[in-house]
C-alpha positions, 0 to 999 in steps of 0.5 A, spaced: 886 436 485 886 429 490 889 431 497 895 427 500 894 421 504 893 423 511 897 419 517 896 418 524 890 420 527 885 421 521 877 422 521 874 417 516 868 419 512 863 414 509 858 415 505 852 410 502 846 411 497 840 409 502 836 403 499 840 403 493 839 395 492 832 396 491 833 402 486 838 399 482 833 393 481 827 397 479 830 402 475 838 401 473 838 406 467 836 412 471 840 410 477 846 409 473 846 417 471 844 419 478 849 415 481 854 419 476 851 425 478 852 423 485 859 421 485 861 428 482 858 432 487 861 428 493 868 427 490 868 434 489 866 436 496 871 431 499 877 434 495 875 441 496 876 440 503 882 436 503 880 429 503 883 423 500 878 418 497 881 411 499 876 406 497 869 407 493 864 401 495 858 400 492 855 407 491 859 410 496 865 413 498 871 412 503 875 418 505 880 420 510 881 427 513 887 430 517 882 434 521 875 432 523 873 440 522 874 439 514 871 432 514 864 435 517 865 441 512 865 436 506 859 432 509 855 438 510 857 441 503 855 434 500 849 434 503 847 441 501 848 439 494 845 433 493 839 435 496 838 440 491 840 435 485 834 432 482 836 425 485 831 419 486 835 418 493 838 420 499 845 419 502 847 417 509 854 419 512 858 417 518 864 420 521 869 417 526 876 419 528 882 414 530 889 412 529 890 409 522 893 403 520 895 404 513 898 399 508 899 399 500 895 406 500 889 403 504 886 404 511 885 398 515 883 396 522 877 397 527 877 405 526 875 404 519 870 399 521 867 404 526 866 409 521 863 404 517 858 402 522 856 409 524 854 411 517 850 404 517 846 407 523 843 413 519 838 414 514 838 418 507 840 425 508 843 424 515 850 426 517 852 422 524 859 422 528 862 418 533 864 421 540 871 421 538 869 426 532 864 430 536 870 431 542 874 434 536 868 438 533 864 440 538 866 447 538 865 448 530 859 445 529 852 444 532 851 437 534 845 433 537 846 427 541 842 421 539 844 416 545 849 410 545 848 405 540 851 398 539 856 397 532 855 391 528 861 386 529 864 391 535 864 390 542 861 395 547 856 401 545 858 408 542 855 415 543 853 418 536 851 425 534 847 428 528 850 434 525 846 440 524 847 445 519 843 450 515 840 446 508 840 439 512 834 435 514 834 435 522 828 430 523 829 423 522 826 416 524 830 413 530 837 410 528 838 403 525 841 400 530 840 393 534 836 397 539 831 399 534 829 392 530 835 393 525 837 385 527 840 381 532 847 380 530 851 378 536 857 382 538 864 378 536 870 379 541 875 375 537 877 377 530 876 372 524 882 369 521 884 367 514 877 368 511 877 375 508 876 372 501 871 367 503 867 373 506 867 377 500 865 370 496 859 369 500 857 376 500 857 376 492 853 369 493 848 372 497 847 378 492 846 373 486 842 367 490 836 368 494 838 362 498 846 360 500 848 355 505 854 354 508 856 347 509 862 344 512 864 339 518 862 341 525 868 346 528 870 349 521 867 356 523 860 356 519 857 360 524 862 365 525 863 366 518 855 367 517 856 373 522 861 376 519 858 376 512 852 379 515 855 385 519 859 386 512 852 386 509 848 390 514 847 396 510 844 392 504 838 390 508 834 395 511 830 391 514 836 388 518 840 381 519 836 376 523 840 370 526 835 364 528 839 359 532 836 352 531 840 348 535 836 348 541 829 346 537 828 339 539 822 338 534 821 340 527 814 343 528 817 348 533 822 351 527 816 356 524 815 358 531 822 359 533 823 364 526 817 368 528 819 369 535 826 371 533 823 376 528 817 378 532 812 376 527 805 375 530 800 369 529 794 371 525 788 367 527 788 359 525 793 360 519 799 356 520 805 359 523 809 358 516 804 362 512 803 367 517 811 368 516 811 368 509 805 373 509 809 378 514 816 377 510 813 378 503 816 385 502 822 385 507 829 387 504 832 382 510 837 377 510 835 371 514 840 367 517 838 360 520 844 357 524 845 349 525 839 348 520 841 340 521 837 340 527 831 342 524 831 336 519 826 337 513 822 342 517 827 348 515 827 346 508 820 346 507 819 353 511 825 356 507 822 354 500 815 357 503 818 364 505 822 364 499 816 363 494 812 368 497 818 374 497 822 377 492 826 380 496 828 376 502 835 373 502 837 366 506 844 365 509 844 358 512 849 354 516 848 346 516 853 340 515 849 338 509 845 342 504 838 343 505 835 341 498 831 347 496 831 349 489 836 354 487 840 353 493 847 355 492 852 351 496 858 354 499 863 349 502 867 352 508 874 349 508 878 348 514 884 353 514 890 353 510 895 348 513 900 347 508 905 354 508 908 352 515 908 358 520 905 363 514 899 358 514 892 361 516 891 355 521 898 357 525 896 365 525 889 363 528 893 358 533 898 364 535 892 369 536 888 365 540 895 363 544 896 370 546 889 371 548 891 366 554 899 368 554 900 375 552 908 373 551 907 367 546 911 367 540 913 363 535 920 365 534 923 359 537 924 354 532 921 348 536 915 351 538 914 354 531 914 347 528 910 344 534 904 349 532 905 347 525 904 340 527 898 341 531 895 345 526 896 339 521 894 334 526 887 338 527 886 338 519 886 346 520 879 346 523 878 352 527 875 350 533 880 344 534 885 349 534 882 354 539 882 348 544 889 346 543 891 354 543 887 355 550 892 350 553 898 355 552 896 358 559 900 351 562 903 347 557 908 348 551 907 347 544 911 341 544 907 338 550 900 339 547 903 336 540 905 330 543 899 329 548 895 330 542 898 325 538 897 320 543 890 321 542 890 320 534 895 314 534 890 309 533 887 312 527 893 312 523 892 305 521 887 307 516 890 308 509 885 314 508 887 317 515 881 320 520 875 324 517 875 331 519 869 330 523 873 324 527 879 329 527 875 334 531 871 329 535 878 326 538 880 333 539 874 335 543 875 328 547 882 329 548 881 336 551 875 333 555 880 327 558 885 333 561 879 336 565 878 334 573 872 330 575 869 337 577 870 340 570 867 334 566 861 334 571 860 341 570 861 341 562 856 335 562 851 339 566 852 345 561 850 341 555 842 341 557 842 349 556 840 352 550 842 359 548 847 360 553 846 361 561 849 365 567 852 363 573 846 363 577 842 358 573 848 353 572 849 353 580 842 351 580 842 345 575 849 343 578 848 338 584 853 338 589 857 344 587 857 351 591 857 357 587 865 358 588 866 351 586 862 352 580 865 359 578 872 356 579 871 350 574 867 355 569 873 359 569 877 354 568 873 351 562 873 358 559 880 358 559 881 352 556 876 354 550 871 349 552 866 354 554 865 361 551 864 367 556 860 373 553 862 379 558 858 385 553 852 385 558 852 387 566 852 379 567 857 374 564 853 369 560 856 363 558 855 358 552 858 352 549 860 351 541 854 346 538 860 341 537 862 341 544 855 341 547 853 335 543 859 331 545 858 333 553 851 331 552 853 324 549 857 324 556 851 326 560 847 320 557 853 315 558 852 317 565 845 316 565 844 323 568 840 326 563 833 326 565 835 328 572 839 334 570 834 336 565 829 335 570 833 340 575 834 345 569 826 345 568 825 346 575 829 352 575 826 355 569 819 354 572 821 357 579 825 363 575 819 364 571 814 365 577 819 369 580 819 374 575 812 374 574 811 376 581 815 383 579 812 384 572 809 390 574 814 394 578 820 391 574 817 390 567 823 391 563 828 387 567 822 381 567 821 381 559 829 382 558 829 375 562 824 372 558 827 374 551 834 372 553 832 365 556 827 364 551 831 358 548 832 355 555 824 356 557 822 353 550 827 347 552 824 346 559 817 347 557 818 341 552 821 337 556 817 338 562 811 337 558 813 331 554 815 328 561 808 329 564 811 334 569 805 338 568 805 343 574 812 345 572 810 346 565 804 350 567 809 354 571 813 356 565 808 356 560 803 361 564 808 366 567 812 366 560 806 367 556 803 372 561 810 376 560 812 375 553 805 377 550 807 384 552 814 384 548 810 380 542 813 373 544 806 370 541 810 363 541 809 363 548 801 363 548 801 357 543 805 354 549 799 355 554 794 353 549 797 347 548 798 345 555 790 347 557 788 340 556 793 336 560 793 341 565 786 341 566 786 334 567 791 334 572 787 340 576 794 343 577 794 349 582 796 355 577 790 353 572 787 359 572 794 363 571 794 358 564 787 360 562 789 367 563 795 367 559 791 363 554 786 369 554 791 373 550 790 369 544 786 375 542 793 378 540 794 372 535 788 373 531 784 368 536 779 372 539 773 367 541 778 362 544 781 368 548 775 370 551 773 363 553 779 362 556 779 368 560 772 367 562 774 360 565 780 363 568 775 368 572 771 362 574 776 358 577 780 364 581 773 364 585 775 357 587 780 357 594 783 350 591 787 354 586 792 360 585 790 365 580 793 371 578 791 377 582 784 378 582 781 382 576 786 380 572 783 375 568 777 379 567 781 385 564 784 380 559 777 377 558 774 384 556 780 385 551 777 378 548 770 381 548 772 388 544 776 384 539 770 380 538 766 386 537 762 386 543 763 393 545 757 393 550 761 387 554 767 390 554 765 397 557 761 392 562 767 388 564 772 394 564 767 398 569 767 392 574 775 391 574 775 398 575 770 399 581 770 392 584 777 390 584 780 397 585 782 403 580 789 403 583 792 398 578 795 400 572 791 397 567 784 398 570 782 405 570 785 406 563 781 400 560 775 403 563 776 410 560 777 406 553 771 402 554 767 409 555 770 413 550 769 407 545 762 407 546 761 415 545 761 416 553 766 422 552 765 426 558 765 420 563 772 418 559 775 425 560 773 425 567 777 419 569 783 420 564 788 424 568 787 419 574 788 413 569 795 416 567 796 418 574 795 411 577 799 408 571 805 412 572 804 410 580 805 403 578 812 403 576 811 400 569 813 403 563 808 398 559 802 400 563 804 407 563 804 407 555 798 403 555 794 409 559 797 414 555 795 411 548 788 411 551 788 418 554 790 420 547 784 417 544 779 420 549 782 427 549 782 427 541 775 428 542 776 435 545 783 437 546 787 435 540 793 438 543 793 434 550 792 428 546 798 429 542 802 431 548 800 424 551 802 420 545 808 424 544 810 422 551 808 415 550 812 415 544 818 417 548 817 411 553 817 406 547 823 409 545 826 409 552 824 403 555 823 399 548 815 398 549 814 396 542 807 393 543 804 400 542 809 403 537 805 402 531 798 404 535 801 411 538 805 413 531 798 412 527 793 415 532 798 421 532 799 421 525 792 421 523 791 427 528 797 431 525 793 430 518 787 433 520 791 439 523 795 440 517 801 438 520 804 434 514 812 433 516 810 430 523 804 426 520 809 423 514 814 421 519 809 418 524 805 414 519 812 411 516 814 409 523 807 406 524 807 402 518 814 399 519 812 397 526 806 393 524 809 390 518 815 388 522 810 385 527 806 381 522 800 385 525 795 384 519 789 388 521 793 394 524 797 394 518 791 395 514 788 400 518 794 404 518 795 404 510 788 405 509 789 412 513 795 414 509 791 416 502 787 422 507 794 425 508 796 424 501 789 428 499 791 433 503 798 434 500 794 434 493 798 428 492 792 425 488 796 419 484 798 416 490 792 417 494 788 414 488 793 408 488 792 406 495 785 407 495 784 402 490 789 397 494 785 398 500 778 397 496 780 390 496 779 385 502 780 385 508 776 392 507 778 397 512 773 403 510 769 402 517 775 404 520 777 410 516 771 414 514 775 418 510 775 413 505 768 413 503 767 419 499 775 419 497 774 417 490 769 422 488 774 427 491 779 424 487 775 425 480 775 432 481 783 432 482 785 427 477 779 427 472 775 421 472 779 417 467 786 418 471 783 416 477 780 410 475 786 408 472 790 409 478 785 406 483 785 400 478 792 399 479 792 399 486 787 394 486 792 389 484 796 390 490 797 385 496 797 388 503 805 388 503 806 391 496 801 397 498 805 398 505 811 398 501 808 403 496 806 407 502 812 408 505 816 409 498 811 415 497 812 418 504 819 418 503 819 421 496 815 427 499 819 427 505 825 428 501 822 435 498 824 441 502 818 443 504 811 440 505 805 444 505 797 441 506 791 445 504 788 448 509 784 444 514 777 444 515 774 448 521 774 444 528 778 438 525 771 436 521 771 431 516 769 433 509 763 429 510 761 432 517 762 439 514 757 437 509 752 434 514 753 440 519 752 445 513 745 442 512 743 442 519 744 449 519 740 449 513 734 446 518 734 439 514 732 433 518 736 427 519 732 423 514 733 429 509 740 430 510 741 422 508 736 423 502 740 429 499 747 425 501 745 419 498 747 415 505 742 412 510 739 415 516 743 412 521 749 414 518 747 421 517 745 421 525 752 418 526 755 424 522 751 429 526 753 426 533 761 426 531 760 433 529 757 435 535 762 432 539 768 435 535 765 442 536 763 441 543 755 442 542 749 438 544 744 441 540 742 443 533 741 450 535 748 451 538 751 447 532 748 452 527 751 458 531 757 454 531 757 453 523 755 460 522 761 463 526 766 458 523 764 459 516 761 452 515 754 455 513 752 462 510 747 465 515 745 470 509 743 464 505 738 461 511 733 463 515 736 462 521 740 465 527 
């Protein structure tokens, strides 16, 4: 029987079917039956434990319990029964405890939202609780702390815990919070008033249409509405909600780079960035938000058409003052707030809410004040930004005073029979607020207009001429209180920004004062100096430096563009060189394009830091341009010997050149250069010795590499840089994998832990993939499945095509070991298409023959042919789906691994070695070349730790690879 509705302090349980959107699209009939079975299980568990179901949304339940213990018990029981049912999905659950706000049999407010957001962090099969619930239940259930995480649309961070119980899965990927690529929605500090119905309408439009554009005049609240819609739909887009701010993009050609930078997509060789983006996003289930699209002109429409044309799952929510003009675009006009219901109007509600923020005692009980507020909102046409500006004046003025002063501003407009248009209304409301400012406040607002993406106190002090920090802070505080500047206190350092309408108005006033170029020059000089300073401490304060680059990227882009166009080449060089040198490590590859773009002008100007610019351009190997990369880095090495220049530290350019050489396939030169960096310039540098170890182990000089491995990690650890330590641990693991697999995995495990703690995502895919391959050969299925899934996700998010190919190509071997021959054959077919990866994954070479044994020739050929129709994106998605299917099963077991970690081919070769066959005889018998046979022999010797045929033969007999009774050998 349904329980009574609890009141007071309530524990809320939210449930949701993971990845339900895709499952409904692919198999609606199957999903309908499965969801009905799911509903019976979950509702039954809730009711048996005294829960009250107050809503069912999508494929989930919202329930309230009088105790946390009962809520958790219901979640555990549900998960156990769901795991035993033959369902094609798993369910995530989240719990939070707080004071209930009740109305009409339902619950509302922040506490309900917190429960929903906690659930949204989780994965299918996972039960998460907030700290509020953990405090009440810690003595009754086992809980694993998962750290503090931001909750979409809510301020601050919350500690999250995972419920542990018999019958529940315990290992999951990292939580889907903003810290782990779940999107970049900003946290909102104020409520959204009067838009509840519109939020739902826009969400429905996004579900029905691939491109939805919110149109309306400036100040009507398009951006705020888009953020609210994104927060509400977060659980529907497993690849995240991503907002790209285009107001600071001054050139339409920068639009693709701005989108790629926001999404962390890597340019692929000489391919246009728009095409790279289209390929990277082709299979992502994400919502891409383009804010202030009118600034990008036709370039935005062209890019969106390209992206949507290549992806069947991408959704776009744009804000613009006019439609984009893209085929199948759905337009939602955002109207002003309602003003025709007197004090009950939405506009008046907003005014009162914002007025109380600056004057808590503000009320509408006085008839004259209430009438004045109604008049103000009507005069402002219900435009939220204008209303907020007027409400901010309540700190020092009465509603009647504001109404009368505002009326003066509009009196001249009343001669028109149509009255002022809404854009003029807002413009005059902003001008009215501007006219009330002091001279210093107006000056500071004009200066603030040159910032893109916001600013901190130190930056605006540096750009504002003639005002000290105390003066700036006092005036800035006044502008915030008057709602002309927005302050964000969510981080340690307060950050400020201007609404775009106000920024444009202030910039127009700056132009009128004939100070625009002068202020932009100070802006560029400030960010050039800061970039140089951050680079000086990049190694020891890596996270701080790259956080600054990511935070200020819009300002840096704007400063680079202005200084480059203005002929301030030295300033542009300081920005491009240092930002690229830091930015590559967090995959901000847009910044590499700045360095490449400036090379000709900087070379002609012969700037002092030219070697740094060429070094930065040397990182183009990570953007698919290895030839240009090694040329640029070699030029930097030549220039740094000239005392006229100011290079990076000696040896760094040579290290970057070495990376270019190995990306070009010149392993010998890679070893030579890394050896020189380590010996000539000092092994104490965090990167030098690790790079040399990589060169040695890649060249097969394993003993030499292993002799230096511990030292390379120690030096990197001593550098204080989590980036170089992760790099060294990755390299160490590759060297150790030749001889000591446990130590290799330990190195990679530490590297993965550092990736998660310090967000060193550059190495995330590499570490997870290499560890997964080793776990596969060791027969450790659970770990291999989890890590392969994470690696595919990491490379897919970054758009790193070469590494994604290698990773997906490594998965068939795992499925073969699990005797999942059908997905193994399908992926084998997919990987047989360009770009081929068999030379990176030797296990693929003989796999088709082995799959014929497991599947039969006809079925094997059919599945391989099916896979051959997959493009890379579909192959990656298929691999992740199959991994998820296997991980849902109670236990995963592999066939016994081969001795010594040998591949199947290496076992065959070693058996023939023990039989006394020569290399050419082995090649003939196995239908391979003599060189390939010798390669397999060498690999076998390395893996089992021997150096000659006699020792290899003894090992083969001792480990059952060969039968001594059948051979005339000892």
